[in-house]
N, C-alpha and C positions, 0 to 999 in steps of 0.2 A: 594660436594654442596648439599644443602638441596631440598627436591621434591618441596616446594613451590617456591624456588629460580630457580629453574631449570624450572618450569612452567611459572614465569613470564619473564624468559629470552627467552623462547619460543614464548611467547604471544607477546614481543615486536619485535622478527623476522618475526613472522608472519603478524604484520602492517606493517614494513618496506618492505616485499615482496609485500603487496597489494599497496602499494604506489609507488614500483618500476613498477608496471604495471602487475604483477603476478595475473592470474584470482583468483578470491576469492576461487571457487571449488577445484583448483588444490593446491593453497597456504593451506587452511586448512586442506585438506586430506594428504598433506605432512609434515606439522608440527604436526598433529594429530598422524599420524604413527610414527614420529620420536620421539615424547614425549612417545608413548605406548612402543617403543623398550627400550628408556632410563629408563622408570620406571622400565620395568620387567628384563631387562638385569643388571641394577645396583642397584635400589632400592630395588628391592625384591631378588636379588642376583641369578638370573637363569641363568647368564652368556651369552655371546653375542650369541651364536647360539640359545639357547631355548628362549632367549629374542625376538630375531629377528622372530623365528617360532610363538610365541605367539601373537606378535605384526601383524603378517602377518595374522591370523586367525581372529583376532579381527577385523582389518581393513576392511576384507573381508566380516566379517558376520553381522557387525553393520548396515550398509547401508539398506541390506534387512530386519533384523528383526525388524527395526525402521521405515521402510518406506512401508512395506507390510500390510497396512493400508487403509480400504476404506476410510479413511478420507481424503487421498492425492487424491482420486478420484474427490474431489471437484474443484482442480486446473485446471485440463483439461477442464471440463464441463463449468465451469465459463468463461473460456478464450474462448471457442468455442462458448457460446451465444453472445459475443461481436462481434466475425467475422462474424457469420452467421446473426446478426441483421444488421449489415453494408452490406453484401450481399443481403439480403431481402430489402433494401431499407428503413428500418425503421430509420436511422440517418437522412436522408434527410427530411423525413416527420416531424421528431421530431424537426429539425432546423426551419423548414418553420412555423410550429406552434408557436414555441417561437418568431420567427421574426414578426409574425403578431399580436401577444399579447402583447410584451414588447417593440418592436422596436420603438415606440414612444418616449421613455425616452431618456435622454441625454445618448448617448454612447449605442443606442438601440441593435443595431447587437452586441455588445460586451456582453450586459447583456444578450441577446438571446442565444449567443455561450455559455456563463455561465451555463444558466438553461438547455441547450440542452446537453451539456457535463455531466451535473449531471443526467439528465435522462439516456443517454447512460450509464454512469457508474453504474446505478442500473440494468444492464444486462450485464455488461462486466466486468470482472475483473482485467483488465489489463490497467493501465495508458498509456503506450506507444501506444498500440493500439488506445486508445481513442485520443490522441494527432494525431497520424497519420490520423485518420479518419477526424476529424474535421479541420485538415490543408488543407485538400482536399475540404471540402464542405463550411467551413466558411471564410477562409481568401480571396478566389476570391470574395465572395459576400460584405466583408467589404471593398476592394480594390476599388472594382467597385464603391462603395457609396463615395470613397474619403477619408478613413480612413488611418491613420498613419500606414504604414506597420510595425514598431517597435510594435505599440500599438496592431494591430491584431495579430502578431505573439505571442506576450506575452499572449494574453488573452486566446488563444488556448493551449499555452504550460501549463499555470497555470491550466486552467479547466480541462487538462488531468489528473491532479494529483488528482481529486475526486474519480476516479475510486480505489485509494488506500483505501479509508475511506468508501465509499457507497457501501454496499454489493450488489452482491458478490463480494468479495475480495480476491484476490490472497494473497496478503500480511498478512490479516487477519488470514488467513488459515494456513500460515506459522508459524505466531506468535503463533497460537494456538498448532500446532505441537511441535514446540521448548519448549515452557513452559509448554505444557500438560494442558493449559486450555480448557474452555468448547467451541467449536466451534460455535454452536448455540447461545449462549450468546453473544459471539465476534460479530458475524454478525447483531444480532439484536442491539447492541450498536452501531454500525456504522450508523444508518440512520439518526437520530436526529443531531450527530456532523457533518455529512455530509450536512445536510440540511443548519445548521447554516453556515459552511464553504462557501457553495454556496451563501448564502446571504450576506456575508460578501466580497464575490469577486463581487458580483451585485453591492453592495453599494460603493465599490472602484470604480469600471468602471464609474458608475454614477458620482461620484465626480471628478474624472480625467477629465470627459468629460465636467464637468460644470466649470472647472477651465480653460480648454483648449478645447474649443468647436470644434477646427480643428482636434484633436485627433478622434473624432468620432460621426458625425452628427446623430441625429434621422431618423428614417424612419416612415412617416406618409402616410396617405391615405388609410390605410386598413378599411373597412367597417365592421359592426359587423357580417354581412353575411359571408364576406370573412373570418373572424376570426373562426366563428363556423365551415364552412365547411372543416377546415383541422384538426379540433380535432378527426375525426375518424381515420386519417393515424396516430395518435399517441398512439392511445388507445392500439394498441398490447403491446408497453412497459410497459404501466401499469398493462396489465393482466400478462405479465410474472412477474413482480416484485410482484404482489397479489399471484401468484402461490407460488413464493420460501418464502415470508413472511407468508402466512397463512400455509403452509405446517411445517414450523419452528415452528411458533407460537401455532398453536393448536395440535402440535406432531403428523400430519398425516404422516408425513415421516422423516427420519433424513435429516440434511443439504446436505448430498450427494446426497439422493434419489431426494431432492429438486432441486438441480443444475441439474442433470440428466433429470428431468421431465420439466425444464425450457429449457435446450438444445433442447429436442424432440420438445416440443411446436414451439420454435423459427424456428427450421428446417421444420417443417410443413407449417408455414407461409412464409418461404422463398421458398418453393417450390411452394405454391399456388400463389405468386408473380411472379413466373417464373424464378426463379434461375436455372441457367444451370450447367452441370457437372463441365467444368472450374471453375466456381466459388464456387463449393462445393468444390473441390480439393484443390483450393488455401485455402481456410478458413480452412479445415483439415490440410494442410500442415503448415499454419502460426500457428496453435493451436499447432501442434507437436512441433515445432521447439521452442516456447516460452516454453511449458511445459517441454520439455527436459533439457533446460537452468536451469530452476528452479529447477527440480529434481535433476540435477547435483550438483548444489550448496548445496543442501539441505544434499546430500551424503557425500559430502566432510566434512561440517561443523560437522555433526553427530560423524564423526571419531574424530574430534577435540574435541566435547563435551566429548565423552568418555573418552578420557585423562584427561580432566579437572576434570571428576567426580574423577578419581583416585587421581589426584593430589591436589583435593580441593581447587582449588583456587576460586571458587565461593563462597565457604563457607567462606573463609579465607577474601575475599573482603566484604561481607555480613557483616560479624563480624566488620570488620573496618568502613564500612560505619554507621552502627549502633551505634557504639561507638563514633562517632563525637560529640563533645561539641558543637552543634549548633541546631536551628532548624530543624525538618525534612524537611520543606518546602525548606529552603535554600540549603540543600543537593540534594533535588530533582532539584533545578533549575540549580545547577553546573552540573548534569548529563545529563539534557536536554541541557545545553550549548554545553557539550562535543559532542552531536549527530550534534549540528549545525556546529561544525569545522569538524568532520568526514565526514559529508554530503557534504563537499565540495571537497572530494577526492574518495569518493567511491559512488557506485549506492545504491538505498534505499534497494533493497532486501540484498544485500551483507554487508550493513551496519548491518541491524537488526539481520541476523542470525549469524553475526560475533560476536555481542556484548551481545545478551540477555542471552547467558548463563551465564554473569557475573552480568549484570545491573538487570534483572529480580529479581533473589534471593536478591540483595542488595534492591532493592526498597519494595520487600515484606517484608524484615528484617526491613528496616527503618519504615514501617507501623506497626511493631509489630509482625510479623510472619504469617504463612498461615493460623492459627487456630484463629486467634484474633478476637475479635467482635468490631463493630463499636464504641462501648461505650468507648473500652480500646484502640484503635488505635491512631496512631499518626498525620494519615491523615484524620481521619473522617469517615472511611470506613471498612467493614470487610476484611480479607484477600482475599476471593474469589471476592468481590467487587473490591479490588485493582487491582487484576490480570487483570480484563476486562477492569477497567478504565486505567489503565498504558498501555494497549495494544493499545487503542484507541489514547492515547498521544502520543505513541511512534511512531504508525504508521504515525500520524499527522506531526510528526518530520521528518520521513522518505520522506513525500511530499516535503519538502525543498530541500532535495537531488537532486529531478527531475527538479528544475529550478535554482539551483544555480552553478555558475562556479567554477572548470573547467570541472566537470563530467556530469552536469544536462542533464540527458539522454533526457528528454522530448524536451529540447531545440534544441537539435541536431537532433531529430526526426522530428521536424517541419521545421528545415533549410534543411533537406534531402529531404522532400516532395516540399519544396518550395525553390529549386536554387537560387532563385532571391532575398531572403532575407537570409543574413548570420547569423551564428550563434552568433555573437557578437551581431546583431541587436535583436536578439530573447532573449539573456540574458537581455539586456536593457529593452526590452519591460516587461518581467517577473519580473524585479526587485522590483516594488511597489507591488507585490504579496506576495513578501516575509514578507513584514511588515503585509499583511493581516492575512498570516499564523500563524505570532507571535501573533497577535490579537486573533486569535481563539483558539491557545494553552493557551492563559491567560483566554479566557472565561471557556474553559472546565476545566482548574484547580480552578478556582474561583466558577464554579458551576458545581458540578461533577455529579449533577442528570441530567443533559442533556444527560450523558453517561449512566448512571446506571437506568433510567427510563423503558425504554423497557425491559432490561435483568430481572429486578425485576418483571414485569407483566408475563415474561417467568416462572419465578420461580414460581409466586404465581400462575399462571394457572395450 
């Protein structure tokens, strides 16, 4: 059997294992090791014993050699910022400020929840944590005001996905590691698309509440004095965001150093607000659990990626994609449609780290190659810009995984925090936001400058 045929067979087996419920980390590590063994034992004719030894050594060395990087330090610090902000009470202050300023709109508390989750996303790198936090804060407020429980739960589940896009974002860091792209440019690129996504979510909430006022009545009665007096409580969030943005934009520090500084500042705020040791240990433990899960998945996938490199499957797929006799944009749409389907059966991080080794080279080749200029490209951007732009698009597609059945993790998290609301009700409440996400992706494809404007400023500076 040819090497490429073996690689395609193993890739199919990997998808089958994942769909059967095997954890992505273990499935990718197992298939990657199997592929390395078959490659060296038979394709390189080293024999079974020596092929097994080489595969074992490589599988053991790859995770450390590829992840012993300061860039990965971003992931635990970004996650820790979110948990510390929650225990410091910053999320409650943020939600209260949003409620008083936009609560008068149709579905006002829903709009406030979207904007508050967007603000919290700017200091938290974890969508799941964002959904869990606001399921405790926002849903009781909405139900008390008479909001439909499906609608309330759907808003929280969908709002939590904004943490995937708005920096600091753990998924953007993972994308940068797998594709060897610029972490700083990707983080800067996420701000405007995240803001656009939040605005589209807010517009959807207002539209649904106008069509069916019973879904979410407005909140009125707040004076300008009451609105102004809650702003100081929300300023710490803006301060932490400013630290991270300015550190990256002006080159005062690396993204990793910016994340560490942000975590330190939030820790000081939390201590100043009276956070106890129990809360601090809880934040550290939850951050550690989520970090270990992400790191384990990265390690497993890197073993699989090493095998794909030897088998040259990504190169073959990229050549096939770029050789299709159809417009580049049509091919890109088909790739994104495949992500929609995969997102129904896989979690966001697992889907990205499993597919990027193949889809990323294909999209770069589709655009004309890594070194292509914007004038000569098929998608109207240079190779480096295409890497950043595709990162934002594919992360936005990954957000769909968080609210689509049967795997949508954010929906299960909201249902877990609120046992009175079933997972089915959460999925139904979040379903309109699927349409909003599709609209956002369409906007980002039609107007790539929304993604590329800030990264270009960083490069120009």
